[in-house]
N, C-alpha and C positions, 0 to 999 in steps of 0.2 A: 607450536603457541596458541594460547587458546584465550581470546581479546574478552573475558570475563570480568567482572568486576567484584572485589573482593565482598563480602557477605556485611562486613561490618563499616564500609564506606555509605554514611546513609544520606550524608549533609552534603548537598552540591550546590557551586556558586555558578551561575553562569555568567560568564561574558558574550559581548559582542562588540567584533570590529565593526565601527560605518565608515566606509570609502564613499566616496564621491558619484560609486556607483551603487550605493551601496548604505542607503541611510534614511532618516524620518519615519514614516509611517509602515515603510516596507522595512525596516532592521525591529521597530518597536512588536511587529506583529508575528515575523519570525523568531523575535526571542522570546514571547508571550507562546509560540508554539515547541519552540525547544524545553521549554517546561514544561508541557507536558508529556512531550517523550521521554524526558527524563524523570517524570513522574508515574509513567507507564511502567520504569525499571524499578520503580522501589525507592526511588530516592524522595528527600527530602529538599525542597528549593530553600535556603536560606536568604537567599541574595541575587542580584545580578548587580554588574561591573559593566561599562562600558567607554570603549575610547575611539579617538578618532586618528584615522589611519590615510596615508595615502593608498597603502594596500594590502593584502594578507599575506602577501607573498615575502614580505622580508623576514630575513634571518631571524632577526628579534621581532617576535610577531607584538609585543607589548613593549611599551616605552620601559626605564628604567622606574619611572614615578609610578606609574599605575602600576610595574612588577611589583614593588615594594608596598603599593597599598592593599595589592591580592595577599602579597603572604601575610600580611599581618593580619590577613580575613583567613587565613589557611595555618596561623600559627607557628608561622617562622620554622617551619622544619626544615626550607630548602638551602639552598649556598645562592646567595642575590649578589651578585657584584657592586660593588660599592653597602654592603650591608652591616659595615664598620661605621658609617654615619648613623650614629644612631639619634642623632638630630633630626635629619633625614626622615626615619621612622619617627619619632615622635609627632614631627609636622603634620605629617598624612596619614597620622591616628587622629588630630585634633580635628582635620580639615576635611575629610573624607565624607561624603555625606551617605549614611546607612540607611534614610527614608523607607528604600525600598525592603531593607531586611526587619522582620519582626523582631519590634525590641526585646520581645521575650526572649529570643536567640544571641543578642547579646550581651556582654561581648565572649560570653561561654560556650556557645555553639559556632565554634571553628569549622570552615567548609572541610570534610576529607576528601571529596573530589571536584575537579575544576573541569565545568564542559566549555568549549569552543562553540558558538555557534554560525561557525564556518568549519571550511576543511582545513587540518596544516600537514606540512609537510613531516616525515619522518623525523627530519632532524628537529624544527620546530615544535615538534610534540617531547621529542628528551628534553630539548635546552630548558623547558618551561616546567617537566616534572623535577628536575637537577633542581632547577631555580626556586620551587616551591614547595618539595619534596612531597606530593602527592600525586594520587594519578590522577592525570590530565586525559579526554575525551575529546577529539573535536566529534561533530555535526556526524558523519559519516558514520564515522565507530558507536556510536549510540543507534543508528538507524539498524544497521547489522547485528548488533547485539538483543534488540528487540526484537527481529526476525527470526534470530537463532532460538529467544525463547519459547516463540511464538510457531515454530514451525511446527505440525504435526504428523503430515503426508510425509512419504520415501519423498515426493516431489518436491516437496517444499524446503524439507532435509537436503536434498541436494543441492540446489536451487542455493538456498541460503552458503553451506557451505563452501561451494566453490566462491561466492561474492566472499565470502569473510576471506578464503587465503589467497583470494587478489588482493583484499584489504592487507592483511599479515605479512605478505611476503615482502615489499621492503622494510618493512620495520624489522623486520628480523634481519634482513641487511644491516639496518641502522642500529642495534642494540648492540650486532655483530664487531662492529667496527672498533668499537673504541678499546678491545682487549687485544693487544699485537699479538701474545705469543697465543692463544684460539685460532686468530688469522692467520699466522705464518704455519702454524704446526710447527709438531716435531716431526722430524726422520720424514722417511716417506710415507706414500699416500695422501688421502684428501685430507685437507681441514676440517673442521667444524663447520667452520662456514660453509663450503661445499657441501659436506654434506647434509646440511640443517636447508640450504636451497635445494639439491637433490631429493631431498626427502618430501618436499612441498611442494617442487613441478610434478612428481611419480603422482604423486596423492591428487594433484589436482587433473593430471591425467585419468586414471581409477575414475574420479567425482563426474569426468566430463562423459566418458564410456556410458559408465550407469544413469546418465542423466537423458543419454541419448535413446537410450534403450526403454526407459519408461517415457518419454516423450513419444516413442514409436506407438505406444501402447494408447497413450492418451490420446493420439491423433485417429487410433484405429477406432478408439469407443466416438471420438467426434464426428467419424464417419457415419459411423453406425446410426449418428444423432441426426446428420444434416438434411432425411426427408423429413424432421420435425421443423414447425416455425419454435425457433428458440432466441428469447429473448435475455440479454446479458445487464446486469445491473452494474453501472460502474461511475465512480466518486472518486472524492476524497476522501481520506482516512476518515472513521469517525462521523461520515458525514449521514450514519445509518440505514446503510444497504442490507447489512444482517437481517434489522429489524423490519425494513420492506420486505425483506424477501421472507422471511417468515410469515410476516401476515396475509402475501399472496401464495404465499405453497402452504400452508396451514403445518410449514414444517418446523422441528427442534434445532436449526439454525443458530448458531451462538452468536449473541453479540452482546458487547458491552460497552461500555462509556469508557474504553481503550483505543489511543490507537492501536491499530493493524492489531486488531482483535483477530483478522481474518485474513490467513494467508494462504488456505488451502480453495481452490474452486470446488464449488459445492454444485452440483446441477438436479433440482426435484421438478416435479411438472405442478402447471398452476393450478391452485384449488379455488373452488370448484375444479372436478374436472372436466375437461372440453373433449372433441372428438372430430379430428382428431388430437392427441394432447400436444400441449404446448410447454416446452421445458424453460427454465427458467434459471440459471446459473447468475451465483455470484462470487463476483471477481475480486484480486489484493486492493486496497485504497491507495491511491496516491499520493504524495506528499512533495513538497519544495522541495529541490536539490536532494530528489531520489537517488542515491550512486547508480551513475551510469552499469555499473556491475549486476546492481538487481534487475534494473530495469531490464540487461540482456538475459541473467539467469530466469527471469522471470516471464520472457519472452512466451514459451511452450504456453504459462499458463493464461497469458493476454490472448492468447490466439482462441479462445472461448467467445472473447470478446469481436474478433476479427469475424468469426465464421457465423456471429449472430446474425440471425433476421431484424431487432430492433434491437436499439442500445437508450437503456432510462437512464441520463445521466441525471444522478441522483446528487443533493447538497443539503447544507444544511443550511436552509433560508432562515436560521436565528443568528447564524454566524454573519457577524457583518463584514465578514473576511473571504465571503462566499464565492466572490465573481473572478478575486486572484485566483481561488481555488481552482475554481473553474477553468481558470487558464492554464493550469496546471494540467489540468483533467487531458482538456485539448490537445496537449505538446504533447503526454506520453502517449497518446492514441496515435497520432499522428507518427511518433519514432515506430510504434508496431505495425503502423500502415494499415488503420483502422479509418478511414475518415468517409464514404460513400454512402456509409450503413444509414437504416433511417433512426433518428433521434428522436429522443423526446424528453425535456428539461423538464424534473420533478424537482418541485420544490418541498423538501419534508421540514418535517418539525414547526410545520403553519400552527402546530397550535400552543407553539410560544410566540408566537405575535398579537401583535392587535388589529383591531378589524383594519384600521387605521395602514397599517403597515401591509399587512395582504393585501389591501387593495393598490398599495403602491405599488408591489411587485408584480399584481398582475398587468398593471399600465405597464411597467417597465418589461416584462417578459409576455405579453398578449399568447403565446401559441406553447406557455409553459401551462402544465398542471401544478395546482397548490395541494399539499396531501400531509396528512400525520399519519405513520404507520399507527397509527393507536386509535385512530378515527373507522369504523367497521365503512361509515359511509363511503369516508375520504377509500379505504381500499379498494369498495366494491365499482366506486366510480374508475380507479385503474384499471382494476379486471377487465371491467367491460373494454376500455381503452385496448386493450393490449387483444383480447378477443377477436376486435373491431376492424384491427391493425393486420390480423393475421388472417381470419374472414376474405377480406379486400386482394391480400393476394394468392386465394387458391381460387380455383377454375371448378363453375358447374355443368355440370353435365347431365343428362339425360342414361338412365341405365336399366337395360331389362335381363330383368333374371328370371328364367323359366325356374319350375317350381321344382324340377328334378335337379335343379342344382343342387347339392346339396354343400354346406357350411359356406358358398357363396357371401350369403346372407350375414351370418354371422362377422363375415369377414370385414365384409363394408362397415356395420355398426361400430365396430372398434376402432379403423382405422379413418374415416371419412365423417363428413357430419352429415345426414341425413333432411334435406328442407320440405321435403314430398315424398309418397308414395300412395299408389295405386293400385288395386289389386285388379286383374283382369282373370282371363279362363285360362291361359294355359301359363302366364307370368305374372313377375309385380314389376312395374313402372316405378325406378326410384330416381330422385332428381337429388346428386348431391355435390358437398364442396367438398375439392381434395385440391391436392397438391399436385402437380403433373406430373412426379414419378410414379405415387401410384396408382393413379387411373390409368397411368399406361401399362402397370402391372395388372391389374385387374381388366384389361382389355384383352391384354396379350393371354390371361386366363380363360377368360369367357371363350375369345375363338377357339381353345382346344376342347370346350365342353360337348 
């Protein structure tokens, strides 16, 4: 079972369920974010609807009146209980507020797909699909679909597929339980449902074995890089991490104005190159209500942040909701055990702010750095900051290198920062800055000369 939207499904109607715990500005901002998620999938948002409920866990997630109203917007293709009451439908159609739906899309542009800004149980999804007669997604389904489309490397594909199967498995049971003959089976042997369950279970086990193997390779590569100073860009999706990565490393890392354009961790050297080199990694973006299975699956990817010497918390300072987004980033990083690393808040996209807004932000976040990845001066300032932090963590020592020591000078220059050099009759006296591991290795080699 593949969670994919049909190519013909282009018009999306978004549904917000407001509860006592989830309402007001929080619900409004979340629905706006859902619209961006849906747009990333290529759908066109033709309208939004909301309903107040005590909980999203009710068997019927929508009331009859609201369900009939939405059925009207999807072309009345399903079977809604009480549908025979034509007066109810006419009254709903006449009284509904469609002000948030573009007028040129009504009444002819019916919604082909309905997306809920919450998680729905398998039975809730099935009931709403039957009642509306169109495909229905919940928020987790949309996010997993985006991840599936954007995964490029083997690691990302394995992680996303594991999360997708964990999401699909209970829905597989739900879709199978309606067919008595298939569920009970005929004669001896396993039923169709049991076969499907076992197939998913076996596939998950195989994917997890593959992922462990790939993660071990990734761990090995991180170990090799552990001697170098590493910087990890972390933040909300579409905060501008990839653009910042491209700016400070001179790389061609993909950067798009889409949610989750980057899923695969990319590691590049800081540019202009420093000695020793400083590595920068771009990590997967976060989002509110990020499905737990995805957080678990991407644990190895986020290990780049766990092992980093410096975390750059990149936020879109032009987004009024960036403070709430920053809370999400803190929460996810805490979940994967990133708490004590040195951090810098980078208020990105400052070119989209007025002078007054920039000044207000710096008063609110005096320890942050206001930047724009498009501004060379800002990029240079951030580069200088990173190099300064890296230098402060290094050890400075004086090394005496005989002229007869072949190759030592070249090795020192390639791995260490030489701050001073003096030429004597029989040797060179170098003052170097380096990490403790490289210094210990050099001293051991010097003893063997």
